[in-house]
Each structure stands twice: as C-alpha cells, then as structure tokens.
N, C-alpha and C positions, 0 to 999 in steps of 0.2 A: 089585942092579939093579932088583929090584921096588920097593925103597924109593925109589930115584932116579926111576924111572918114575912112581911115585905122587906124588912131590913135584913133578915137572914138570907132571903133570896138574893137581895142585892149584893150582900157580902160574898155569897157563894159565886155569883156571877163574876164579881170582881176577881175572886181567887182563881176561878176557872180561866178567866181572860188572861190574868197575869201568868198562870201556869202555861197556857198555850203560847203566849208571847215568849216566855222563857224557853219553852221547848223548841219553838220554831227559831227563835233568835239564836239559840245556842248552836243550831245547825249551820247558821250562816256567819257566825261571829269569828273573828280572827283567832287563830290558835296560838299556842306558845312556841311555835316554830320560829326561831329568831333569825335564821339565815337559810338560804336555799340549801336543801338537804336531799341527797340521793336516798331513795328507799326502794329496796328490792323485794319483789314478790316472787317466791319460788313457784315452779310449776306444780299444780295440784293444791296450792294453798287455798284455804277457805276464807271468807270474809271475817269469820270469828277469829281465826288465827291471826289475820292481818290486824284486826282491831286490838287484839291483845298485845301485839308487838308495838302498835302505835302508842298504846298506853305505857308499856314498859320503857319505850324510848323517850317518853315525855312529850309526844306530839299532841296527844289528846288527854283530857282529864279522866275520862272513864270509857272503857271498852263497851260496857253494857249500855251506856247512854248513846254511844256512837251507833251501836247495832240497832237500838230501838229507833233512833231518828232515821237511820238508813232505811229501815223497814217501812216507816211511815212516810218519810219525805224524799227518800232517794229513788234513783231509777232502778229498774228491775234487771238491768244487764249484768252479766257475769263479769267478775274482775279478770284482768289480764295478768299473765306472768310477765316479768321483765323488770327493768330498772326505771324508776320514775323520779322526777324532780319535784319535791314539795317546796313551793316558793315560801319565802318568809311570810308568816302571818296567814298562811293558807287555812281556810275554814274547813271543818269536817266535810261540808258539802263539796268544797274544791277537791279535797283528797279523794272522795269517792268518785267524783267525775273523772279525775285523772286515772284512777285504777280501772275504771270501766271503759273509758273512751279516749283517754289522753295518749300522747305520743310516748312510746318507749324510748328511753335514751339509747342511741346507737353509738357504739365504739367502732373504731376503724383500725385495720392493720394493712399496711402496704407491702406488697411483694414486688420489688423493682424488676424490670426486664433483666434477664441474665442472672438472677439469684439462684444458685444451686440448691438442691433439695436439703443438703445438710444445714444450710443457713436458714432455709424456710422452717425446718424443724426447730432450730434454735430460737427463731423469732416467735414461733407459736408456743414453745415450751417456756419462753421467757416472759410471755404476757401474763401478768399476775391475775388478771380478771377472767381468764379462761380456766377451765377445769379438765382433769383427766389426762391420760397419757396417750401419745401417738408414736408410731414408729417413724423412722426417717422415710419420707414418701419416695416413691419411685421417681427417678430423675426424668425430667421432661413431662411429668404428668400434671403440672400445675401451671395455670395461666397467670402470668404476672398481671396484677391489677390491685386496686384497693377494695378490700372486703369489709363489710360491717359485721358486728357481732354485739351481743348483749352480755352484760356482766353475768358471770357464772355459767356461760354456755360451754358445752363440751368442745374440746379441741378437735375431736374426731368430726364433729359437724361442720366446723369452719373449714377444716382440711377437705372434707367431702365437697363443699361448695367450690373450692378452688379447682378441684379435679374435674368436677362436672362442667365448670366453665371452660376448661381446656377441651374436654371431649366435645362440648357443644360448638366451640369455635372451629375445631378441626372438621366436624361434620358439616359445617357451613362453608368452610374455606376450600376443602379438598375438591369438591365437585367443580369449583371455579378455576382450577389450575389450568395453566396454559399448556397446549400440546407440546410434546417433545422435551419436557423438563427432565432433569437428570435422575429423578427418583420415581419409582412406580408404586409406592405404597406410603401410607400415612406415617408409619413408624420411621421410615428413612427420611421423610420430609422433616420430621421433628429433629432427627439426629443432625441433618445438614443445617437446619435452622439454628440449632444450638451452637454450631461452629461459627456460623455467620454472626450470631449474637455476641460471641466472645471475641471475635476478630476485629470488630469495629464498633466504636462508640458514637460514630457520626451517622445520624439517620439518613443523610444524603448518600452515604456509601453502601447502604445495605444491599440494594439491588445490584450494584457493581460487584461487591464481594460475593454475593450469591451467584452471579454469572461466572465469576472466576472459578469458584469451587465446582460449579456445575460443569464447566469446561474440563476441569481436571478429572472429574468423575467419568465423564464421557470419553476422555482420552486414555483412561486407565492409568493415570499418573498418581504418584504419591501426593496426597493432599498437603502434607507438611504444614499442618496447623499447630502452632506452638501450644495452644490451650489443651490439645489432646495429649500432649506429653505430661502436662501438669495434673490433669484430672485423676489418673490412678494414684498419684502421690498424695493429693490433698482433698480429693472428692469435690473439687471445685473451689475450695478456699484459696485465697492468694498464696502464692509460693513464698513470697517475701525475700527472694534472692534470684540470681540468674540461674537459668537452666544449665545443668551439668552435661558434659559430653556423654557421660554414661547413661544419662536419662534420655538423651536424644536417640541413643542407639538401643535403648531397652525394647525388648520384644514383648508386647502384650496386646490385649484386644482393643486398646484405645490409641496407642501411639501411631499417628499417621505418618511419621518419619520412617517407620520400619514395616509398614504394611500398606498395601494398595487397597483402596476402597474406604468405606465409612467405618467409623468405630462401631463396636457392638451395641452401643446405646448412646443417648444424649449425654452431653457434658455439662448441661445446665438446663434451666427452664426458659426456653425462648419466648419472647413476646410476640404479639400479633404481627408486628411489622417485619420481624425477621422471618416468620413463617410465610407471610405474604410474599416476601422477596424471593424465597426459595420456590414458591409456586408460580412466580412470574419474574424470573431473573432478567436482568438487563442483557441484551444480546450484544456480545463483543468478542474479541479474540484474545483477551487478556488471560495469561496463565500464571503471572507472577505479580506479587505486590510486596512492598516494604514500607515501613513507616517513613513519613516525610518530615517529621519534627513539628508538625502543627496539630497533631492529634488525628490526622488522616493518613492516607497512604498514596504512594506513587505506583501506578499500574503499568505493566509492560507485557508485550506479547512475546518477546524473545528473551532468552537467557542472557545474552550480551547486554541488552538494555537493562535487565534486572540487576546484573552485576554492577553496572555503572551506578544505578540508584542505591544499591547496597553500600558501595564505596562512599557515596555522598552522605548517606545516613551515618556511617561509621565516623566520617570526618566531623560531622556535626556533633556527634556524641563525644568525640575526643575534645572538641572545642569547649563543650559544656563540662568537661571533667568527669564524664560518666564512664569513660574507658581508660 
C-alpha cells in the first residue's frame, strides 16, 4: 500500500509539474500571429474584451486561458488605448506587455507652410485613419508643422492641437517683436505674415519681403499683393490661370489692389519663419518687387527702377513663350 501511495503521489506530482509547465510555457510560447499585425484598443476597452478580440482574430487559442495566465503571470498595469504592432510569433506575454507598456503606433500628417485652411480641412477629412467631422478652420489659426495622431483619433482633437500650437507660438513670438514694426497687434501680424508666405517661396527673401510690405503699410500705399486678389475667388487654392483685369479691379475686403491697408483676415496659414520675418523685418527702402525668373524677386526703391525690372521680366516670359 505504501508503494501504491508513493506511486500515486509521484504521478500526481508529475501531472502537476507538467500542468504548471504547460500553463507557464503557454504564456511565453510563440502565437499563431504569422506576420507583424496592427491591433487597435479602443478607449475604455477592458482586458476581457481585448482577449475576446484576440481569440476572434486568431491571435490566441483561448481568451479564457489568456485571461487566467494574465491574472497569474502578467503585470498588474492597466492596458492602454491606441494602436499596437503585434510582431510575428508574439507570445501572449508579449502581447500583454505591449498593451500595458509598449509604444503606441503614431501616425503623422504634415501641414506645409502656406497651406490655406480649406486644404487643411481636405487633408484632415481625407485621412481615413481619423474619425468624426470638422468645419473648415479659421484661416491663419493653424501652425504649419508635422503632427502625430493615432488610428481612430477624432479629427477635432488633431485640429485642436494644430490651433493650440499656433496660439502658443504667437504667445511666445509676439513679445519678442522689434520696436517700430508695421503692425500693432497679433491678428495683423498673422495677416501680414500670410501675405509674406504667399509672396515668396525663398526662405532667404522672407525678411526682405516683410520689410517691403511693412514699408508700404507705413507709407499708406496699396499693398498690391496678387495672392490677396486670388483668395476671395478660391479661398487659397491655386487659381489655375492668369488673374483677370476685372479681378484686379474688384472691390472686396481682401483685394489689396483696390484697398489701402491689410485685408480683413489672413489669406493662408503662415509658418513660423514668415511670422518671425514680420516681427523682425529687414530694414531697407524697397517699395517694389517683381519676379526675376529664378524663383526670387528683384527689389526696387523707385517706380522707375521697378518698371525697368517689370519690362525685363516680361521680356523673359515672352522668350519662354509664356506671354
């Protein structure tokens, strides 16, 4: 009887040992995930709901087994919301570690300098990994930059970060403005910066152009900035053709060919450098500029000098077959 009792005890011990080994080993064994796979945890999801989804999608064999092992062998931290990458062969332990303390996959959307709000709206609405509706944001309210987001995030939250970034930048930059600049409030600084942004694509010219338009504002001259003609027509989108004489003569709150002073609002979302240029413009006597055929401009202090530069530009365009 003693031998039989000892044999039973040994068998039980072996069974228990094998069970424990299987229980523990199953937690660290490779799963059936055959390739790197994104997995999204919604805000407010529980570990039970996540385990059920893992089973439904074939990443684990049993949600109940996963939950039991997680309770005994896993960490006690809460799971995070977001998108995670499950590597090929990830064990149940690896999955829980990722959900509790791993890196959430970040996606990115870039707003280039000078992108008008209608195009920002289209970019956000066209991003399939974002959710919800937004209105076309106020022009000039967005700071051009690259912003990250997670799959399923609401568009309103991404847009809010873009607008907070602009407010924060202006709050930092405005107190550092140079004395005697052409504008006396933040709103006008953004309006003037939006013109500078649209008038030159060369970073080296920004402070020159800002100085020129600052001179015109101070002199009470017409700004005569072509992009201000286009904005009421397209809301900042490319016109796709030459400006018509009727559009140059049009009277509205934006056309700086028919009104003295700044437009009623920005004509795009200016970047940091254009805003900085308006707050610290280059000091010079230029009042006129015209394209020089290289992507930049020729600057002049006198109308006669400007007219000569215009004639040269038209001659170059005729030679190119553009006129």
